[in-house]
Backbone bond lengths (Angstrom), bond angles and torsions (degrees), N, CA, C in turn:
res aa  C-N    CA-C-N  psi(-1)  N-CA   C-N-CA  omega(-1)  CA-C   N-CA-C  phi
1 M - - - 1.453 - - 1.539 111.85 -
2 S 1.341 116.76 -38.99 1.460 120.00 -179.42 1.537 112.21 -64.59
3 G 1.358 117.02 -28.33 1.450 119.87 177.51 1.529 110.28 -68.01
4 R 1.320 113.55 -37.77 1.450 118.22 178.96 1.522 112.04 -67.86
5 I 1.274 116.52 -42.01 1.479 122.15 177.62 1.532 109.74 -63.27
6 R 1.318 115.82 -38.27 1.468 119.99 179.00 1.542 110.34 -65.58
7 R 1.333 117.49 -43.38 1.441 121.98 178.38 1.529 111.39 -61.62
8 I 1.343 116.07 -40.98 1.465 121.28 179.39 1.512 108.91 -65.92
9 G 1.337 118.08 -42.01 1.463 123.14 177.79 1.521 111.55 -62.09
10 M 1.308 117.88 -42.95 1.463 121.05 177.74 1.511 111.38 -65.91
11 F 1.326 116.68 -40.02 1.468 120.15 177.61 1.520 109.69 -62.13
12 L 1.307 118.01 -46.03 1.487 121.55 -179.76 1.516 110.75 -63.80
13 L 1.347 117.64 -39.12 1.458 120.85 177.31 1.543 110.83 -65.43
14 G 1.294 117.38 -40.91 1.461 121.06 177.45 1.536 111.29 -66.06
15 A 1.303 116.43 -42.81 1.488 119.77 177.92 1.518 111.03 -62.42
16 G 1.357 117.14 -40.61 1.444 120.23 176.45 1.494 112.94 -62.82
17 A 1.314 116.62 -40.62 1.470 119.86 177.87 1.511 113.54 -65.19
18 V 1.312 115.43 -39.84 1.503 120.70 175.92 1.530 109.38 -63.67
19 A 1.317 117.22 -44.28 1.476 120.06 179.06 1.539 110.80 -61.81
20 A 1.297 117.72 -44.35 1.487 120.96 178.48 1.502 111.30 -61.69
21 L 1.333 116.79 -43.21 1.486 120.72 177.31 1.521 111.65 -61.98
22 T 1.328 115.04 -41.40 1.460 118.90 179.65 1.534 110.88 -62.42
23 V 1.320 117.08 -42.20 1.474 120.71 -179.74 1.559 108.35 -63.07
24 L 1.324 118.42 -42.20 1.457 120.46 179.14 1.522 112.16 -63.66
25 V 1.308 116.55 -41.01 1.480 119.87 179.02 1.510 111.42 -64.76
26 I 1.335 116.53 -44.06 1.471 120.74 -179.70 1.528 109.20 -64.01
27 R 1.305 117.73 -44.22 1.463 122.43 -179.34 1.556 110.63 -60.24
28 A 1.326 115.07 -42.14 1.460 119.87 179.28 1.535 110.21 -67.15
29 Q 1.359 117.62 -37.33 1.462 120.54 178.18 1.485 111.31 -65.24
30 V 1.317 118.64 -41.34 1.440 122.95 179.95 1.533 109.73 -64.04
31 E 1.300 118.67 -43.15 1.475 120.57 177.93 1.519 111.26 -65.62
32 S 1.283 116.83 -39.07 1.446 121.28 177.42 1.513 111.74 -61.49
33 N 1.336 115.29 -44.37 1.475 119.10 178.58 1.518 111.89 -67.05
34 R 1.314 119.10 -33.22 1.449 120.18 175.82 1.516 111.66 -66.63
35 R 1.313 117.25 -36.93 1.452 120.73 175.69 1.496 111.48 -66.13
36 E 1.341 117.43 -39.97 1.482 122.77 179.61 1.499 111.37 -66.91
37 L 1.311 118.79 -17.11 1.453 122.29 -179.51 1.554 109.84 -64.14
38 F 1.313 117.78 -23.68 1.472 123.49 179.28 1.517 112.36 -111.35
39 S 1.310 116.97 21.83 1.460 124.65 179.10 1.515 109.65 -66.21
40 A 1.334 115.98 153.87 1.458 120.03 175.13 1.553 111.02 -73.75
41 N 1.337 115.60 -16.69 1.468 122.14 -178.83 1.523 109.46 -89.50
42 A 1.319 118.22 118.38 1.458 122.36 -178.58 1.552 111.90 -62.02
43 F 1.331 116.81 -36.25 1.461 119.64 178.73 1.498 111.17 -63.07
44 R 1.296 118.40 -40.54 1.489 122.71 178.28 1.522 109.49 -65.42
45 R 1.339 117.52 -38.38 1.431 121.11 177.17 1.541 110.23 -63.66
46 L 1.318 116.55 -43.88 1.467 122.36 176.50 1.537 111.67 -59.11
47 A 1.344 115.21 -44.97 1.466 119.65 178.65 1.531 110.95 -63.16
48 A 1.335 117.87 -41.14 1.439 121.81 179.10 1.491 110.68 -65.12
49 L 1.303 119.05 -38.65 1.486 121.72 175.55 1.512 110.92 -63.66
50 G 1.341 116.98 -41.20 1.456 120.97 175.91 1.513 112.37 -58.20
51 H 1.326 115.46 -41.69 1.483 119.53 178.00 1.538 109.47 -66.90
52 M 1.272 118.60 -45.42 1.457 121.15 -178.22 1.534 111.56 -65.47
53 A 1.325 116.80 -29.92 1.454 119.53 178.79 1.537 111.00 -63.11
54 G 1.313 116.64 -29.08 1.457 119.74 -179.78 1.528 112.85 -88.22
55 E 1.295 119.20 -5.16 1.442 122.24 -177.59 1.550 109.88 -85.58
56 P 1.324 116.66 150.70 1.450 118.77 173.83 1.534 109.79 -70.01
57 A 1.305 116.22 157.22 1.442 120.88 -178.57 1.523 112.17 -68.74
58 S 1.305 116.51 138.62 1.461 122.53 174.01 1.530 108.97 -145.46
59 V 1.310 116.44 156.67 1.454 119.87 178.54 1.529 110.80 -59.48
60 G 1.320 118.04 -38.73 1.452 121.34 -179.50 1.527 111.48 -65.26
61 S 1.343 116.95 -41.55 1.446 120.06 177.02 1.504 113.41 -64.85
62 V 1.307 115.76 -39.89 1.469 119.28 177.62 1.510 110.96 -61.78
63 S 1.324 115.91 -43.32 1.457 121.30 179.84 1.527 111.13 -61.99
64 V 1.340 115.96 -46.21 1.467 118.89 179.96 1.519 110.58 -64.82
65 L 1.312 118.18 -40.81 1.483 121.33 179.86 1.548 111.19 -65.35
66 R 1.321 117.24 -37.07 1.459 119.19 176.89 1.529 110.19 -62.74
67 D 1.327 116.43 -43.65 1.464 120.38 176.69 1.528 111.29 -61.89
68 F 1.337 115.18 -42.26 1.457 119.47 -179.49 1.512 111.32 -62.66
69 C 1.366 117.73 -46.15 1.474 120.44 -179.87 1.532 111.78 -61.16
70 A 1.341 116.05 -35.18 1.443 118.39 178.20 1.512 113.17 -73.07
71 W 1.336 116.84 -26.70 1.453 122.42 -175.77 1.529 113.94 -93.35
72 E 1.316 117.43 -35.62 1.454 122.65 -171.42 1.525 114.55 -57.66
73 P 1.349 118.24 121.55 1.441 119.13 -177.83 1.573 113.47 -82.91
74 K 1.301 118.66 -21.88 1.463 121.80 -179.00 1.508 110.82 -90.32
75 R 1.344 115.97 123.86 1.434 122.58 -175.24 1.499 112.17 -58.24
76 L 1.359 118.28 -44.59 1.435 122.07 -178.59 1.525 112.31 -57.87
77 L 1.327 116.60 -46.81 1.434 120.56 179.19 1.528 112.15 -70.03
78 R 1.301 116.35 -38.10 1.475 120.43 177.72 1.545 109.21 -62.43
79 N 1.339 117.72 -41.79 1.489 119.93 178.81 1.530 111.30 -65.66
80 R 1.331 115.72 -39.55 1.522 120.36 177.43 1.513 109.43 -61.60
81 G 1.321 115.20 -45.07 1.468 119.46 177.88 1.514 111.98 -62.24
82 A 1.332 116.55 -41.34 1.458 120.53 -179.42 1.541 110.66 -64.79
83 A 1.342 117.75 -38.00 1.468 121.11 176.74 1.504 111.74 -63.44
84 I 1.302 116.73 -43.15 1.488 122.28 178.43 1.546 108.59 -65.71
85 L 1.304 117.31 -42.74 1.449 122.94 178.60 1.547 110.17 -60.00
86 A 1.331 116.89 -48.03 1.433 121.11 178.54 1.533 113.16 -56.54
87 R 1.349 114.63 -43.72 1.466 121.02 179.34 1.529 109.58 -63.90
88 M 1.316 117.47 -43.10 1.459 119.72 -178.63 1.547 111.25 -68.93
89 E 1.282 116.79 -40.92 1.498 119.93 178.59 1.511 109.52 -63.18
90 D 1.341 117.68 -40.43 1.475 120.79 176.52 1.527 111.68 -62.88
91 E 1.323 114.76 -43.02 1.485 119.71 -179.97 1.508 109.42 -63.45
92 L 1.316 119.33 -45.72 1.451 122.03 177.97 1.515 111.33 -61.41
93 G 1.342 116.97 -40.23 1.444 121.91 178.25 1.534 111.73 -61.26
94 R 1.326 116.62 -42.77 1.476 120.16 177.91 1.507 111.82 -65.78
95 K 1.339 116.06 -37.46 1.494 118.77 177.79 1.522 111.03 -65.09
96 A 1.368 116.45 -40.50 1.460 120.65 179.24 1.525 111.05 -64.53
97 D 1.325 115.43 -38.55 1.492 118.88 -178.55 1.539 111.02 -70.42
98 A 1.334 115.50 -30.43 1.463 120.79 -178.74 1.547 109.25 -73.78
99 D 1.327 116.21 -27.82 1.461 118.30 -177.32 1.539 107.72 -85.57
């Protein structure tokens, strides 16, 4: 019986390690995409906007998108950022109303 418990414990420890590693990779990816939002390459900025569009709203994301919309020289990308920003602000407003 103790061998079975040990195997279960090792499995749970391994699963926890994989989960922690996954969180670190995702966090690094989000930070990388936020940096790419201000890249000199318009395609990278578009890709970063696409990534941010799929993210849940957060105060940090709203702040970064406001900065991006004020900075972005290309109207198409600025409008895409503004649409994502409006969605996130609306989402945060609904969360605040629910609390």
